[in-house]
N, C-alpha and C positions, 0 to 999 in steps of 0.2 A: 853395532846394533843390527841384529839379524833381521828385524822387521823393515829395514830401509835399504834402498839401493842407491848407490852414489854415482853421479855422473858429473862431468865437468863441462862448463861453458867457457870457451877460450875466446877472448876478445883480441883480434889480431891488430887492432889499431895501436895498441901499446903492449907492454909486457905483463899486464895484470892477468891473473887467472881467477875466474869466478867459479865458486863451488856452490851448486844448488843441490841440497839433499832433499829427496821427496819420497813419498810412499810408493809402494809397488803399484804398477799400472799407470803412473803419472809421467813416465818417460816421454819426452817429446823429441821429434826429429828436428835437427837443426839444419839450416841451409845458409849458405854464405851469399851475401850480396855485396859485390865490390869488395871493400876492405873491412866491412863490419859484419858482426854476427847479430842475427835477430834472436832475441831471447823469447822463447815460447811463454805464453801467459801461464801464470799459476792459477788454478781453479780451486775455489773453496766453496763448500756447500753451505747455504744459509741454514740457520737454526742448529748447526752442529757446533759443539763446544771444542774448540782447538786451543783453548787457553792453557790447558795442562800440558800441552806438548812442549818439549824443550825448544823447538823452533819449527817454523813452517818453511823456511828456507834460510840459506846463509850465503854470504858473499865473502870471498877471500882473495887477496892480492897475491900475485906471484912473487911480490917482494916481502911476503909475510915472514921470511927469515929475519927480517928486521923487527925488532921488538917495539918499535916506536910508531907503527902504523895505527891510525885511528879510523874506525869505520863509523859511518853515520847514514841516516835516511833523511830525505828532504821531501816534504809534502804535507797537505792539510791533515790527512789522517794520522800522520806522525805527530803533528802539533796537537791534535785532539786527544792523543794518548791511546789511539786504537792499536797502533803498531809501534814497536820499539826494536832497537838493535843493540847488541852488545858491542861496545867500541873496540874491544880486544879481539873477540872471536868472529864477529860478523854474523852471529846468530840473530835471525829476525823472528820475533814473537808477535802474537796477536793477543789482545787483552779484552776482547768482547765477542759476542755472538753476532754474526752478520745477518742482516735482513735485506734480501734482494729488492723488496718493494720500496725500501728507503734509499738504497744505493746499490747499483749493480756492478760498478767498476771502481777500483781504487788504483790510482796511478801516482807513483812517486819515484824518486831517484836514489840509487845507492852511491855512496861516495867514500873514497879512501884518501886520507891526507896524512901529512907529517905533522908533528906537534906544532910546527910554526904555521900550519894552515896550507902549506903547499900541496897541490893535488899530486897524488902519485900517478894517477891516470885519469882518463875521461870518465865522467859520471855514467852510471849504468841506468838505463830506463827500465823500470820495473812496473808490472801490472798484475793486479789481483782481480780476477773475474769471479763474481758471486753466482753460483749455480742455483737455479730455481728449485724449490720444493713446492708441492701442492699444499700450501698452507692457507689459502684463501678460498672461501666459498663464494660462488656466484651470488650477485645481488641484483635487484630490480629497482627501477625508479618507484617512488612512493605511489604516484598516481598514473595509471595507464588506462586510457579511455579510447574506445573505438566505436564506430557506428556502421550500420549496414541497413539497407532497405528491407522491409518485410517482403516475404515471397521471393527473395533473391535466389538465383539459381544455385544449385550445388556447386561447390568449389569457388564461389565468389570470394575474393580476398576481402578480409575485414581490416586487419592491422598486422603489421610485423613488429613483434616485441624483441627487445634486446636485453639480455642479462650481461652484467659486467663482472669481470674477474681480474683481480689485481695481479695474478700470477703472470708469468712471462708470456707475452702475446706470441701467437703462432706455434705454441707448443700444446701438447696434450693436456697440460695443467690448466689451460684456459680455453680448451675446446668444449663448448657448451652443447648439451643435448636437452631439448625442451619436451615437456609433457603436461597435458591437462589432467589434474588429479581430482578436480571437483567442479561441479556446475551448480549454481544456485539461480533459480529453483532447480531442485533435482528432477529427474525424469529422463526422457529420451535425450541423449547427447545431441545438441544442435550445432556444435562446432568441433573442429579438429585443428591440430597444430602440426606444422612440419617440424620434425625432430631436429633437423640440422640448422634451420634458418629462423625458427620462431614465428613464421608466418601463420596467422590464424585464418581459417577459411570456413565457409558455411558447409555444414555436413549434409544437410538436407533442405529442400526448398519449401519447408512448411513453417517458416518463421511468420508469426502473426502478431503484429503490434497490439491489436485489439484484445488478444489473450495474454500476452506477456510483453511489456515494453522495455524491460531491462534484464540482462543476464550478467551474473558475476562468475568469473572463471578463476579458480585457483591454479596457478601455473608453477611448475618447478623448472629450475635450470640446474643441470648437473654437469660438473666439469669432467675432464678425462673422457669426453665423449659419452659419458654415462656408463662406462665399462669399469668393472672391478678387475684390477690387474693382479695385485697380490696384497698381502697383509700390510705391506709398507706403502702401498700406492692405492689408497682407497679414495674413490671420488667423493667430492663434497657437493652439497646441494643447497640452493637458495630458493626461497618461495616468494612469489609475487601475486598480485591480484589485478585482474583485468576486468573493467566494466565495459560492457557492450550495449549501446543504446540501439534499439530497433526503431528505424525511421518509418514514418507513415507514408504509404502510397494510397492512391485513390482506388481502393478495392471494394468500396461499399456504395451502393446506389441509394440516394435519399428516398425516404418513404414518408408520405403524409400520415399524420396521426389518424385521420378519418378518411373514409372512402368517398364522402361527399359533404358538401357544405351548403349552408343557406345564410342569407343576409337580407337586410332591409335598408332601403335608402329613400329619403323623402324626395319628392319631386322638387325641381327648381333650385337645387343646391349643387355646388361644385367644391372640389378639393377637400372632401371629407372622407374619412376612413369608413369603409363599408364592412369589411370582414377581414380577419387574419387567419391564415392557414399555416400550420406548424409542420415542418419537416424534421424527421429524426435521421441522424447519420452517425455511424459508428466510427468514422474517421476522426482524425485529430481535430479537436474543436478550434475554431478561429483560424483555420487554414483553408486554402482554396479547395482542398479535398473534402472539406466539411461544408463550405459555403454553398447554399442552394441558390439556383437561378430559376425563377418561375416565369412561365410563358403562357399567355392566353392564346389558345389555338383556334377557338371558334366562339361565336356569340358576341364578339366585340367589333363587328364590321363597321358599326357607326361611330366607333371610337369613344364610347361613353366612359370606359374604365381604363385604368393603367394598374400595373402590379409591380412592386419593387420588393427588395429584401431588407429586412431589419438586420444590420450587421451584428447586433448584440444577441438577438434571440434566434436569428436565422428564419424568422417567420416571413411569409409572403403577405404584403399589405396591399389589399385591393382598395384603390382610390377612385371615386367618381370624378371624372374630368370634364364632363359635359352634362348640362342640365337635362334631366328627364322630365317628361310630361305624363302624369298619370292618365290623363284623358286619351293619350295616344299610345302609351306603352305601360302596361301594368306589371310586366314580369320580364326579366332578362335571364337567359340560361347560358352560362359560360362554361367552357371546358379549359382546364389548366393542366399543364405537364410541368414536372420539376426535374432538374438535373444539377450536376455540380459545376462550379466554375472551372475546376481543373479537369484535364482529360482523364479518362478512366485507365486504370492499369490493364495490361495485356491479359490478365487473368479474368477480367470481367466480361461476361458474355452479354452484349447489348442487343436486346431485341426491340420490339415495338414498345415505346414508352407507355406507362400506365396513364390513363386519362382520368382526371378528377373533375366531376361536375360541380358547379357552384350556381345555385338558384338565387337570384336577387329579385326581391319583391319591391315594386315601386309604391311608396306610401303616398296616399292622397293627402294633400295639405290644403285646408281652406284658403282660397286665394282672395285677394282683395277684389271687390266688385269693379266693374269698368263701365264707362259711359259709351254707349253706342248711339249715335256717332260721337266722336270726341268733341266736335264743334256742332252745336245745334243753332240754326239760324231762325230768327223770328222777325217778321215784317210788321211795322207799325207806322203811324203817321203822327206828325206834330199837330194835326187838326184836333183842336180841343173838343169839337162837337162830336167827334167819332170815338173818343177815348173814354172808357169806363174803368176806373182804377180798381173796381171790385172784380172785374172780369179776369179770368185766367187767360193769360196770353200764350202759355205753353206748359206742358207737363214733361219733365226731364228725369225719368227714373233711371237708375243704374241697372246693369245686367249682372247676374251671378256668373262668375267666370267658369265655375264648374258645371252648372246646369244650363247655362245660357238662357235662363228665365229671369224675370224681374227679380232683383235682389230683395231679400226679406231680412228682417231683423237688422235693419239699418235705419239711419236717420240722415236728414239732409240739412245743409246750411249753406249760407253764402260764403264764398271765398273772397276774392277781390271784387269790390264794387265801389269804385273811387268816388262816384257822385251819388251813391245810394239810390239807384234807379229802381231796384226790384226788391221783392220779398219772396221767400220760398217756404212752402209748407214742409215742415221737417218730417212729416210722415208720408205725404202723398207726392211730394216733389212738384206740386202745382206752383207755378210762378205767376205773380201778379206785378203790375207796375206800381211803384211806390210814389212816382211823380210823373207829371206830363213830360213826354219826350220833347227835346229841343234840338232841332237840326243844327242850330248855330252853336251848340254847346262845344266848348273847347275839348271836351273829353271824347268826342267822336273822332274816329279815324276813318276817313273816306265815307262818312255818313253812317258809320257803325259804332255802336257802343258795346264794349266787351265787358263781361263779368264772368267770374268763375263760380261753379257750383260744386260743392263737396258732398260725397256720400261716405258716411262713416259707419263701420260695423259696430254692433253693440257688444261683441265678445272682447276678450282680453288676450293678448294686446289688440287694440283696435286696428283695423286696416282702413285705408282711406283711398278713395278714387276721386279724380278731379275731372270735371267736364267744363266746357266753355260755352256760354250762351252769347250769341252774337245778335244784337238787336239792330236790325236795318231800319233807319228812320227816313221817311220820305218827306221832302221839303213841302210845306204847306203852299207856298207860292207856285211851285211846280204843279201841285195838284189843281189849283184854281185855273192855271193856264191850260192845263190839259182838258179840264171840263169846258172851258170857253171854246176851245177848238172843236170839241165834240158837238156842242150846241149849234155851231155855225157850219158844221159839215166840213170842216177843214181837216 
């Protein structure tokens, strides 16, 4: 056969001669180690059909002059029917097409025996190495996601992607070259990829989450280093998708919707909402980059107000914390500034913060009248000869708390009067005795009878003021004794 070159492998351990017939270009150099010959591996290319060849190699014993030698192969691939040997000639054939990605090495033994099973010589170790062809295109994982801060510097690393290739590692068949072929949304390319490593970096420092929050990149991975070698060695390409999320940084200063605000608050109340002020911020909602912090910088030296942030709406809520008195303070002028909870990005130029004025008008609320003094003392005697029950012993009108004049549009009545000593005119607040005073009465405390007087406004809801009338009763016996002493000059 002119197409083949024959060479011999001689095993010195015994007298057997092994013949391996191979294609041109497949001669291997043999070297001797101690008393054994190492048989060079046979290489077969995957995806090539060798099934029609008479043999891929053959073994033959030096005792082949005997016509009773039987040749056989031992190994799983033989058992599976992939390889077979002619018992008489030692010709070894293959019955299938090899796939390196399924199995890259086949190992088995060649054996020569007599009909009775006796070994003619020691078994021969045989090996078939499957050579790789570029028959697998690179592929990517289904989901590839990366993220990077907006306004990141040029060449900031985003993510390193990896394409996988089932061809032999470390060879040109599995050497991947990466390329970005499409960006969504289209426009100025914002990213670049390192051809050899698949590392994606920022192309320019103008990423803006407020303009575009997500980019989708179509990536290709081409084997053979992306190079076309010849018509038999064409590179294969796989395609993947990378999603890049643009992360928010605090690059926007909050701004109030209005330049100034006004509100009203009633006097004498606390812990009520006076006014809300709304900040707008382009940064990501419900993050510290978006959350506003409000500060009163002037007008609140007396501590009348506090301001806090509504976490849902980001509004500033102005609360009155200390009672205001319309008669003392009719208007409060506050100044407020706003900032974010998070620190600003290095790109933000921070100057003097904008000041927002808030004018708060204090609303006058009709107050309950009050008695001045709170306790009014009246002196009387238990001497019946000096008491006139029709006579006014005192007038006890209430005072308007707003005008400090005598209260009007009010009515008077008794409050507590345990022994019913007095009557009061509901219009004039004139008080008369209802009964003669009794110094020995059990209702006196240290000679004083106490009763309360009420002043009730006629509006709705009515307001009530309470005063106390203290009737000081002088003992009649003491009065006579004092008169006696005066007559006798004592």
